[in-house]
C-alpha positions in Angstrom: -19.3 17.2 -10.6 -17.3 14.4 -9.2 -17.4 14.3 -5.4 -14.3 13.3 -3.4 -15.6 10.4 -1.3 -15.0 10.3 2.4 -17.8 7.7 3.0 -17.3 4.1 4.3 -17.2 2.9 0.7 -17.1 2.9 -2.1 -13.9 4.9 -2.0 -12.4 7.1 -4.7 -10.5 4.9 -7.2 -7.5 6.2 -9.0 -7.8 6.7 -12.8 -5.0 4.2 -13.5 -6.8 1.5 -11.5 -10.1 2.2 -13.3 -8.3 1.9 -16.6 -7.3 -1.6 -15.7 -11.0 -2.5 -15.5 -11.2 -1.9 -19.2 -8.6 -4.6 -20.0 -9.8 -6.8 -22.9 -11.4 -10.0 -21.8 -9.6 -13.4 -21.8 -11.0 -16.9 -21.5 -11.7 -17.5 -17.8 -10.7 -21.2 -18.1 -7.5 -20.6 -19.9 -3.8 -20.4 -18.9 -3.9 -16.6 -18.9 -6.7 -16.6 -16.3 -4.8 -19.1 -14.2 -1.7 -17.0 -14.2 -3.7 -13.9 -13.3 -5.5 -15.6 -10.4 -2.3 -17.2 -9.1 -0.6 -13.8 -9.2 -3.5 -12.2 -7.2 -3.4 -15.0 -4.7 0.3 -14.7 -3.9 0.0 -10.9 -3.5 -3.1 -11.2 -1.3 -1.3 -13.6 1.0 1.3 -10.9 1.6 -1.4 -8.3 2.4 -3.2 -10.7 4.7 0.0 -12.0 6.2 -1.1 -15.6 5.7 -0.2 -18.9 4.0 -3.9 -19.9 3.9 -5.7 -20.5 0.7 -7.0 -17.3 -1.0 -10.4 -17.3 -2.6 -12.2 -14.6 -4.6 -15.9 -14.1 -5.0 -17.9 -12.0 -7.4 -19.9 -10.6 -4.5 -19.7 -7.9 -2.0 -18.1 -8.8 1.3 -21.4 -10.1 2.5 -21.1 -13.0 0.1 -18.1 -14.6 1.7 -19.4 -13.6 5.2 -22.5 -15.7 4.4 -20.4 -18.5 3.1 -18.3 -18.6 6.3 -21.2 -18.9 8.7 -23.3 -21.2 6.6 -20.5 -23.5 5.5 -18.5 -23.8 8.7 -21.1 -24.0 11.5 -21.7 -27.6 12.4 -23.1 -27.1 15.9 -23.8 -23.4 16.7 -22.3 -20.0 15.9 -21.4 -17.3 18.4 -21.9 -14.0 16.7 -20.2 -11.1 18.5 -21.6 -7.8 17.3 -20.5 -4.2 17.9 -22.8 -2.6 15.4 -24.8 -3.0 12.2 -22.5 -5.3 10.4 -22.1 -7.7 13.3 -25.9 -7.7 13.4 -25.9 -8.5 9.7 -23.8 -11.7 10.3 -26.4 -12.9 12.8 -29.1 -12.1 10.2 -27.3 -14.2 7.7 -27.2 -17.2 10.1 -30.9 -16.9 10.9 -31.8 -16.6 7.2 -29.8 -19.7 6.4 -31.3 -21.7 9.3 -27.8 -21.8 11.0 -28.1 -22.1 14.8 -26.6 -19.0 16.3 -26.7 -16.6 19.2 -25.8 -12.9 19.1 -23.7 -11.2 21.8 -24.2 -7.5 21.2 -22.0 -4.8 22.7 -23.4 -1.3 23.4 -22.9 1.1 20.5 -19.5 2.7 20.7 -18.1 -0.2 22.8 -15.7 -3.0 21.7 -16.2 -6.7 22.2 -14.9 -7.8 25.6 -12.4 -10.6 25.3 -13.6 -11.8 28.8 -17.1 -12.3 27.4 -15.8 -14.2 24.5 -14.0 -16.5 26.9 -17.2 -16.9 29.0 -19.3 -17.8 26.0 -16.8 -20.2 24.4 -16.2 -22.0 27.7 -19.8 -23.2 27.7 -18.8 -25.6 24.9 -22.0 -24.7 23.0 -20.3 -23.1 20.0 -18.0 -24.4 17.2 -17.8 -21.1 15.2 -17.1 -17.5 16.3 -17.6 -14.3 14.2 -15.9 -11.0 15.0 -16.1 -7.7 13.2 -12.6 -6.3 13.1 -13.7 -2.8 12.2 -17.3 -1.6 12.5 -18.0 1.4 10.3 -21.4 2.2 11.9 -19.7 3.3 15.1 -16.0 3.7 14.2 -14.7 0.9 16.5 -11.7 -1.3 15.8 -12.0 -4.4 18.0 -9.1 -5.6 20.2 -8.6 -8.7 18.0 -5.2 -9.4 19.5 -6.7 -10.0 22.9 -9.7 -11.8 21.4 -7.4 -14.1 19.4 -5.6 -15.2 22.6 -8.9 -16.3 24.0 -10.0 -18.1 20.9 -6.8 -20.1 20.8 -7.8 -21.8 24.0 -10.7 -23.4 22.0 -9.1 -25.3 19.1 -12.4 -26.8 17.9 -13.9 -23.3 17.2 -13.6 -21.9 13.7 -12.5 -18.3 14.0 -14.2 -16.0 11.3 -13.4 -12.3 11.0 -14.9 -9.5 8.9 -12.1 -7.2 7.9 -14.1 -5.6 5.0 -13.4 -2.0 6.1 -9.9 -2.5 7.5 -7.7 -5.0 5.5 -5.1 -3.0 3.7 -5.5 0.0 6.0 -4.2 -1.4 9.3 -2.0 -4.3 10.5 -4.0 -7.6 10.5 -1.6 -10.5 10.8 -4.1 -13.3 9.9 -1.9 -16.3 10.7 -0.5 -14.8 13.9 -4.0 -14.2 15.1 -5.2 -17.7 14.1 -8.1 -16.5 11.9 -9.6 -19.4 9.9 -11.8 -17.4 7.6 -10.8 -13.8 7.1 -12.9 -11.7 4.7 -12.5 -8.4 3.0 -13.8 -6.7 -0.2 -12.5 -4.4 -2.9 -14.3 -1.1 -2.3 -12.7 -0.1 1.0 -9.1 0.1 2.0 -7.9 -1.8 -1.1 -9.0 1.1 -3.3 -11.0 -0.6 -6.0 -14.6 -0.5 -7.3 -17.2 -2.6 -5.5 -18.1 -6.0 -6.7 -15.5 -8.5 -5.4 -14.8 -10.1 -2.0 -11.6 -11.8 -0.9 -11.0 -14.3 1.9 -8.2 -16.4 3.3 -9.5 -19.8 4.4 -7.6 -22.3 6.6 -7.5 -26.0 6.4 -9.4 -26.2 9.6 -12.3 -24.2 8.1 -12.2 -26.3 5.0 -12.3 -29.6 6.9 -15.1 -28.3 9.0 -17.1 -27.3 6.0 -16.8 -30.8 4.5 -18.8 -32.1 7.4 -21.6 -29.6 7.0 -24.4 -31.0 4.7 -26.3 -27.9 3.4 -23.7 -25.4 2.3 -25.6 -24.0 -0.6 -24.0 -23.9 -4.1 -22.7 -20.6 -5.4 -20.9 -19.8 -2.1 -20.0 -23.4 -1.1 -16.5 -22.9 0.2 -15.6 -26.6 -0.3 -16.5 -26.5 -4.0 -14.7 -23.2 -4.4 -11.5 -24.3 -2.7 -11.5 -27.7 -4.5 -11.6 -25.9 -7.8 -9.0 -23.3 -6.8 -6.5 -25.8 -5.6 -6.9 -28.6 -8.1 -3.7 -29.1 -10.1 -2.6 -25.5 -9.1 -5.0 -24.1 -11.7 -6.5 -21.3 -9.6 -9.9 -21.7 -11.2 -13.4 -21.0 -9.9 -16.7 -23.0 -10.2 -18.6 -19.9 -11.5 -17.5 -17.2 -14.0 -15.5 -14.6 -12.1 -15.3 -10.9 -12.7 -12.1 -10.7 -14.8 -12.3 -6.9 -14.9 -12.0 -6.7 -11.1 -9.2 -9.2 -11.2 -7.2 -7.2 -13.7 -7.6 -4.1 -11.5 -6.9 -6.0 -8.3 -3.7 -7.5 -9.6 -2.5 -4.1 -10.6 -3.6 -2.4 -7.4 -1.9 -5.0 -5.2 1.3 -4.2 -7.0 0.8 -0.5 -6.0 0.0 -1.4 -2.4 3.0 -3.6 -2.0 5.2 -0.9 -3.7 3.9 1.7 -1.2 4.8 -0.8 1.5 2.3 -2.3 4.0 3.8 -0.6 7.0 3.8 2.8 5.1 0.2 2.2 4.1 -0.9 1.4 7.7 1.1 4.4 9.0 -0.6 6.7 6.5 -4.1 5.5 7.6 -3.1 6.0 11.3 -1.9 9.5 10.7 -5.1 10.5 8.9 -7.1 8.9 11.7 -5.2 11.0 14.3 -5.9 14.2 12.4 -9.7 13.6 12.1 -9.9 12.5 15.8 -8.2 15.7 17.0 -10.4 17.8 14.7 -13.5 16.0 16.0 -12.6 16.6 19.6 -11.9 20.3 18.8 -15.2 21.0 17.2 -17.5 18.2 18.2 -16.9 14.9 20.1 -15.8 11.4 19.4 -18.7 8.9 19.6 -16.9 5.7 20.6 -14.5 4.4 23.2 -11.2 6.1 22.5 -9.2 3.0 23.4 -10.6 1.2 20.3 -11.0 3.8 17.6 -11.0 2.8 14.0 -7.9 3.7 11.9 -10.0 3.9 8.7 -13.2 5.8 9.7 -14.1 8.2 12.5 -17.7 8.4 13.9 -18.3 11.9 15.3 -21.1 12.9 17.8 -23.2 15.8 16.5 -22.8 17.9 19.6 -23.7 21.1 17.8 -27.1 19.7 16.5 -26.3 20.6 12.9 -28.2 19.1 10.0 -25.8 16.5 8.7 -27.9 16.2 5.5 -27.6 20.0 4.9 -23.9 19.9 5.6 -23.5 17.1 3.1 -25.5 19.0 0.5 -23.3 22.0 0.9 -20.2 19.8 0.7 -21.5 18.2 -2.5 -21.6 21.6 -4.1 -17.9 22.0 -3.3 -17.0 18.5 -4.5 -16.9 16.4 -1.3 -19.1 13.9 0.4 -19.1 12.5 4.0 -21.5 10.0 5.6 -24.4 10.6 7.9 -24.8 8.4 11.0 -25.9 4.8 10.4 -29.4 3.6 11.2 -30.6 5.0 14.6 -27.5 7.2 14.8 -28.5 9.2 11.7 -28.2 13.0 12.4 -27.0 12.1 15.9 -23.5 11.3 14.5 -21.7 11.7 11.2 -18.8 9.8 9.8 -15.6 10.7 7.9 -13.8 7.8 6.3 -10.0 8.0 5.7 -9.0 5.0 3.8 -7.6 3.5 0.6 -5.5 6.1 -1.5 -6.7 9.2 0.2 -3.9 11.6 1.1 -3.5 14.0 4.0 -3.8 17.1 1.9 -7.1 16.1 0.5 -8.4 15.1 3.9 -7.3 18.5 5.4 -9.0 20.3 2.5 -12.3 18.5 3.4 -12.0 19.5 7.1 -11.4 23.1 6.0 -14.5 23.0 3.9 -16.6 21.8 6.8 -15.2 24.5 9.0 -16.0 27.1 6.4 -19.6 25.9 5.8 -20.4 25.7 9.5 -18.6 28.9 10.4 -16.4 27.0 12.9 -13.7 29.1 14.6 -10.3 27.9 15.7 
């Protein structure tokens, strides 16, 4: 039985999108590949609201996250974490011998823009990482306020992880001044996992050129040089053409729906889950900064989340347990990509029925 997925990713993928993955292969160095990759780039720029260079990578989002911190840190990176995936960015720095310090918020709390200002004012850092949307705790950072602070420090390369939010909420990359903005296919974009996408500014590119040990496969300088040479939109390594066929098609669908309509749909689904959570359980995180694409719910009733998920699976649904130390203490319901309100409400009804929850 196929389970309707309400987990942080992968998401359910529509049949018509999956069919595009089966498009016959083309030569990845030919004119057809150039046309495909150029088409994707122009559409992604609209979704990202940016004029920066778009790069694709046959990796999960972690691939381009690692590229950003390794390639663009010349002096020292300031990693601001609000959960497991911010912590992961710090782990990437340490694993690549990139000098870095981690500034960790309490679980369920957002990054404080005042702390960002305090840290950057020391002059010790030339790169900053922010998690826009942290799925382990269901927090969406106040990036508008953080961006205002970062603009005071023009020598700092601003990197942002939008893996679980790009395409599901308004993220105006150029307006925010983000130099390296990263997402991946298996979340709000509604595609299978296996490809990451980033917009990269000239500032980030020029910084990377000064960093000696950038690696090879994820060397952003080599990637951008290849993408931009003679307007050929090529890549140093063989890309996943199957993902590109599906991505090009799905971007058309997203733009046809309309970005503002798509964001509004995600927001409305988030509101429904939040109200449901407050009625039967409790919200885990600071209500001022709740995610529009996933809700983390405190398990106030002491239910077995594992048993609930098993019962849901028998009815064709799947949610997510809490992450790491929050397992069984919380559970998570994602509401992203092409999920519709009727399907979401059907899930909530099934949970009520399984648990015997009364209105």
